[in-house]
C-alpha positions in Angstrom: -11.5 14.7 14.1 -10.1 11.7 12.1 -10.9 11.3 8.6 -11.9 7.7 7.5 -11.4 7.1 3.6 -14.0 5.6 1.6 -14.1 1.9 1.4 -12.8 0.2 -1.8 -15.5 -1.2 -4.3 -15.2 -3.6 -7.1 -13.7 -2.0 -10.1 -11.6 0.6 -8.1 -8.1 1.4 -8.9 -5.3 0.6 -6.5 -2.0 2.4 -7.0 1.3 0.6 -6.1 3.9 2.9 -4.9 7.5 2.3 -3.5 8.2 4.7 -0.8 10.8 2.5 0.8 12.2 -0.4 -1.5 11.7 -0.7 -5.2 9.4 -2.8 -7.1 12.4 -3.9 -9.0 13.5 -6.4 -6.1 10.0 -8.1 -6.3 10.1 -11.3 -8.6 7.8 -11.3 -11.7 6.2 -14.4 -10.3 5.3 -12.5 -7.0 4.2 -9.4 -8.8 1.8 -11.5 -11.1 0.5 -13.5 -8.4 -0.4 -10.3 -6.4 -2.0 -8.8 -9.4 -4.0 -12.0 -9.8 -5.1 -12.0 -6.2 -6.2 -8.2 -6.2 -8.0 -8.9 -9.6 -10.0 -11.6 -7.7 -11.3 -8.9 -5.6 -12.2 -6.9 -8.7 -9.5 -4.3 -8.0 -7.5 -2.6 -10.8 -3.8 -2.3 -10.1 -1.7 0.6 -11.6 1.9 1.6 -10.6 3.5 4.7 -9.8 5.9 6.0 -12.5 9.0 5.5 -10.6 8.4 2.2 -8.8 10.8 0.2 -10.9 13.7 2.6 -10.3 16.6 1.1 -8.2 19.7 2.4 -6.6 22.4 1.0 -4.6 20.0 0.9 -1.7 17.4 -1.1 -3.6 15.2 2.2 -3.5 15.0 5.3 -5.8 15.5 8.9 -5.2 13.5 10.9 -2.6 12.1 13.0 -5.5 10.9 9.9 -7.3 9.4 8.5 -4.3 7.6 11.7 -3.4 6.4 12.2 -6.8 4.8 8.7 -6.9 3.2 9.4 -3.4 1.9 12.8 -4.6 0.5 11.5 -7.8 -1.3 8.7 -6.2 -3.1 11.0 -3.8 -3.7 13.6 -6.5 -5.2 11.1 -9.0 -9.0 11.1 -8.6 -9.2 7.5 -10.3 -7.1 6.1 -7.5 -9.0 4.9 -4.6 -6.5 3.1 -2.5 -2.6 3.0 -2.3 -0.5 0.0 -1.6 3.2 0.1 -0.7 5.4 -2.4 -2.4 7.3 -3.5 0.7 8.8 -1.7 3.7 12.4 -2.2 4.9 14.1 1.2 5.5 14.4 4.8 4.5 10.8 5.8 4.3 11.7 8.5 6.8 13.6 10.4 4.2 10.4 11.5 2.6 8.6 13.1 5.7 9.9 16.6 5.3 9.0 16.7 1.6 5.5 15.5 1.7 2.5 17.9 0.7 0.4 17.2 3.6 -2.3 19.6 2.3 -2.6 17.6 -1.0 -3.2 14.4 1.2 -5.5 16.0 3.4 -7.6 17.3 0.5 -7.6 13.9 -1.4 -8.1 11.3 1.4 -7.8 7.7 0.4 -6.7 4.3 1.8 -3.0 4.0 2.4 -1.9 0.5 3.4 1.4 -1.1 4.3 3.6 -2.0 7.3 7.0 -2.3 8.6 9.0 0.9 7.5 5.8 2.2 6.0 4.7 2.9 9.7 6.7 6.1 9.7 4.8 7.3 6.6 1.6 6.4 7.9 2.0 7.9 11.2 3.2 11.1 9.8 0.3 11.3 7.5 -2.1 10.6 10.4 -0.4 13.3 12.6 -0.3 16.0 10.0 -3.8 15.3 8.2 -5.9 13.3 10.6 -6.3 10.7 7.9 -6.7 7.2 9.0 -4.1 4.9 7.4 -3.9 1.3 7.6 -1.2 -1.1 9.1 -1.8 -4.1 6.6 -0.4 -6.0 3.7 1.9 -4.6 1.2 1.4 -5.3 -2.5 4.1 -8.0 -2.2 2.3 -9.6 0.6 -0.5 -10.5 -1.9 2.2 -12.4 -3.8 2.6 -14.7 -1.0 0.8 -17.9 -1.7 0.7 -19.8 1.7 -1.8 -18.1 4.0 -3.0 -15.7 1.4 -6.7 -16.6 1.8 -6.5 -15.1 5.3 -4.8 -11.9 4.1 -7.2 -11.6 1.4 -10.3 -12.1 3.7 -9.2 -9.5 6.1 -8.1 -7.0 3.6 -11.7 -7.3 2.2 -13.4 -7.2 5.6 -11.4 -4.1 6.5 -11.2 -2.0 3.5 -14.2 -3.2 1.3 -16.9 -4.0 3.6 -19.0 -2.0 6.1 -20.0 -4.9 8.5 -18.3 -5.4 11.8 -16.3 -8.5 12.2 -14.3 -10.5 14.7 -10.6 -10.7 14.2 -9.4 -14.3 14.4 -5.8 -15.7 14.4 -4.8 -17.2 11.1 -4.5 -21.0 11.2 -1.3 -20.9 9.3 1.7 -18.6 8.8 3.3 -18.0 5.5 7.0 -18.9 5.2 7.0 -17.4 1.6 9.6 -14.7 1.2 7.4 -11.7 0.2 9.6 -10.9 -2.8 
């Protein structure tokens, strides 16, 4: 049976982690805007300890990324996890994940692109429903952000059913 994590509520903490590329590649303007948008939803943003580490692949060590993932799931104050951005190399983490820790501490995990490998592995090993949705950096995009914000809230913060409609515009912002 699938485990559906609890919905987010105003005042909840969202942990930003970087299982693929580093937060260091995101501009301060994008980061600040994303924090503002999430704050407008009354969500508190915190960051994994290693999100700013950066190596020659614009990522961090496997151990640093695993530590942040595990700490986010283990922290009882964290109710949801957003990834910084996708890109590549998330698959490096799969063999090191403590799936029992995640299964015993179910919470929202949201991201897309390369994060799909992480999400699919977690769902396969724990039966936890994960979400293919915006990254933290996506909330830093200004064009089309109302659509992203609206559907994030409908999906992860509200119980009502809703009809998914196409966005009237597409962002051409570079999400970092």
